[in-house]
C-alpha positions as protocol buffer text, in pm:
chain_id: "A"
residue {
  index: 1
  type: MET
  ca { x: -4844 y: 10832 z: -1254 }
}
residue {
  index: 2
  type: ALA
  ca { x: -4956 y: 11189 z: -1315 }
}
residue {
  index: 3
  type: ARG
  ca { x: -4808 y: 11176 z: -1666 }
}
residue {
  index: 4
  type: GLU
  ca { x: -5000 y: 10858 z: -1743 }
}
residue {
  index: 5
  type: ALA
  ca { x: -5327 y: 11004 z: -1616 }
}
residue {
  index: 6
  type: ALA
  ca { x: -5267 y: 11323 z: -1813 }
}
residue {
  index: 7
  type: SER
  ca { x: -5199 y: 11125 z: -2130 }
}
residue {
  index: 8
  type: MET
  ca { x: -5538 y: 10961 z: -2083 }
}
residue {
  index: 9
  type: ARG
  ca { x: -5695 y: 11305 z: -2034 }
}
residue {
  index: 10
  type: LYS
  ca { x: -5780 y: 11235 z: -1671 }
}
residue {
  index: 11
  type: PRO
  ca { x: -5724 y: 11471 z: -1378 }
}
residue {
  index: 12
  type: ALA
  ca { x: -5365 y: 11451 z: -1262 }
}
residue {
  index: 13
  type: VAL
  ca { x: -5182 y: 11605 z: -968 }
}
residue {
  index: 14
  type: SER
  ca { x: -4813 y: 11662 z: -916 }
}
residue {
  index: 15
  type: PHE
  ca { x: -4667 y: 11773 z: -586 }
}
residue {
  index: 16
  type: PHE
  ca { x: -4303 y: 11723 z: -684 }
}
residue {
  index: 17
  type: PRO
  ca { x: -4093 y: 11943 z: -452 }
}
residue {
  index: 18
  type: ASN
  ca { x: -3809 y: 12035 z: -687 }
}
residue {
  index: 19
  type: GLU
  ca { x: -3793 y: 12203 z: -1027 }
}
residue {
  index: 20
  type: LEU
  ca { x: -4020 y: 12025 z: -1272 }
}
residue {
  index: 21
  type: LEU
  ca { x: -3879 y: 11845 z: -1571 }
}
residue {
  index: 22
  type: SER
  ca { x: -3962 y: 12002 z: -1906 }
}
residue {
  index: 23
  type: VAL
  ca { x: -4217 y: 11730 z: -1986 }
}
residue {
  index: 24
  type: ASP
  ca { x: -4398 y: 11797 z: -1658 }
}
residue {
  index: 25
  type: ARG
  ca { x: -4382 y: 12174 z: -1707 }
}
residue {
  index: 26
  type: GLU
  ca { x: -4539 y: 12129 z: -2052 }
}
residue {
  index: 27
  type: LEU
  ca { x: -4821 y: 11918 z: -1906 }
}
residue {
  index: 28
  type: VAL
  ca { x: -4884 y: 12182 z: -1639 }
}
residue {
  index: 29
  type: ASP
  ca { x: -4877 y: 12462 z: -1898 }
}
residue {
  index: 30
  type: GLU
  ca { x: -5128 y: 12272 z: -2112 }
}
residue {
  index: 31
  type: GLY
  ca { x: -5357 y: 12229 z: -1811 }
}
residue {
  index: 32
  type: LEU
  ca { x: -5323 y: 11851 z: -1815 }
}
residue {
  index: 33
  type: VAL
  ca { x: -5151 y: 11831 z: -1475 }
}
residue {
  index: 34
  type: PHE
  ca { x: -5224 y: 12037 z: -1166 }
}
residue {
  index: 35
  type: HIS
  ca { x: -4903 y: 12111 z: -974 }
}
residue {
  index: 36
  type: SER
  ca { x: -4894 y: 12244 z: -621 }
}
residue {
  index: 37
  type: ARG
  ca { x: -4711 y: 12196 z: -293 }
}
residue {
  index: 38
  type: SER
  ca { x: -5016 y: 12316 z: -100 }
}
residue {
  index: 39
  type: PRO
  ca { x: -5223 y: 12035 z: 50 }
}
residue {
  index: 40
  type: THR
  ca { x: -5526 y: 12264 z: 59 }
}
residue {
  index: 41
  type: ALA
  ca { x: -5493 y: 12355 z: -309 }
}
residue {
  index: 42
  type: ILE
  ca { x: -5455 y: 11987 z: -401 }
}
residue {
  index: 43
  type: VAL
  ca { x: -5761 y: 11885 z: -199 }
}
residue {
  index: 44
  type: ASP
  ca { x: -5960 y: 12170 z: -354 }
}
residue {
  index: 45
  type: TYR
  ca { x: -5856 y: 12059 z: -702 }
}
residue {
  index: 46
  type: VAL
  ca { x: -5936 y: 11692 z: -641 }
}
residue {
  index: 47
  type: THR
  ca { x: -6272 y: 11757 z: -477 }
}
residue {
  index: 48
  type: SER
  ca { x: -6376 y: 11993 z: -757 }
}
residue {
  index: 49
  type: ARG
  ca { x: -6355 y: 11712 z: -1017 }
}
residue {
  index: 50
  type: THR
  ca { x: -6680 y: 11561 z: -1137 }
}
residue {
  index: 51
  type: SER
  ca { x: -6755 y: 11195 z: -1198 }
}
residue {
  index: 52
  type: ALA
  ca { x: -6732 y: 11268 z: -1572 }
}
residue {
  index: 53
  type: ASP
  ca { x: -6378 y: 11400 z: -1520 }
}
residue {
  index: 54
  type: VAL
  ca { x: -6260 y: 11071 z: -1374 }
}
residue {
  index: 55
  type: ALA
  ca { x: -6475 y: 10818 z: -1558 }
}
residue {
  index: 56
  type: PRO
  ca { x: -6267 y: 10576 z: -1762 }
}
residue {
  index: 57
  type: ASP
  ca { x: -6274 y: 10622 z: -2138 }
}
residue {
  index: 58
  type: ARG
  ca { x: -6308 y: 10265 z: -2258 }
}
residue {
  index: 59
  type: THR
  ca { x: -6288 y: 10373 z: -2624 }
}
residue {
  index: 60
  type: ALA
  ca { x: -5945 y: 10525 z: -2574 }
}
residue {
  index: 61
  type: CYS
  ca { x: -5829 y: 10223 z: -2372 }
}
residue {
  index: 62
  type: ARG
  ca { x: -5935 y: 9986 z: -2647 }
}
residue {
  index: 63
  type: ALA
  ca { x: -5765 y: 10198 z: -2913 }
}
residue {
  index: 64
  type: VAL
  ca { x: -5439 y: 10198 z: -2717 }
}
residue {
  index: 65
  type: ARG
  ca { x: -5464 y: 9823 z: -2662 }
}
residue {
  index: 66
  type: GLU
  ca { x: -5515 y: 9763 z: -3034 }
}
residue {
  index: 67
  type: GLU
  ca { x: -5221 y: 9987 z: -3123 }
}
residue {
  index: 68
  type: VAL
  ca { x: -4994 y: 9803 z: -2879 }
}
residue {
  index: 69
  type: LEU
  ca { x: -5107 y: 9466 z: -3014 }
}
residue {
  index: 70
  type: THR
  ca { x: -5044 y: 9580 z: -3371 }
}
residue {
  index: 71
  type: LEU
  ca { x: -4692 y: 9693 z: -3280 }
}
residue {
  index: 72
  type: LEU
  ca { x: -4621 y: 9369 z: -3095 }
}
residue {
  index: 73
  type: ARG
  ca { x: -4743 y: 9159 z: -3385 }
}
residue {
  index: 74
  type: SER
  ca { x: -4519 y: 9355 z: -3618 }
}
residue {
  index: 75
  type: LEU
  ca { x: -4218 y: 9297 z: -3393 }
}
residue {
  index: 76
  type: ILE
  ca { x: -4292 y: 8927 z: -3363 }
}
residue {
  index: 77
  type: GLU
  ca { x: -4327 y: 8889 z: -3741 }
}
residue {
  index: 78
  type: ARG
  ca { x: -3989 y: 9056 z: -3796 }
}
residue {
  index: 79
  type: HIS
  ca { x: -3816 y: 8813 z: -3561 }
}
residue {
  index: 80
  type: THR
  ca { x: -3974 y: 8488 z: -3673 }
}
């Protein structure tokens, strides 16, 4: 779920124990995902977030919903 949170520009944490996949490494490198195996570092990261960091962005949610609906309508029209 860290990838999904990162794609919505929300704080995301990964504590995956093995080598990260390239997509995860890219998200970490871009600062979109915080990766650590240290419980203390993770707690510090999470508690340092503000309410603005975690507030839902309804505008982005609505835009994604509309894009999905547009794509679905297009698929339905092709198969009817």
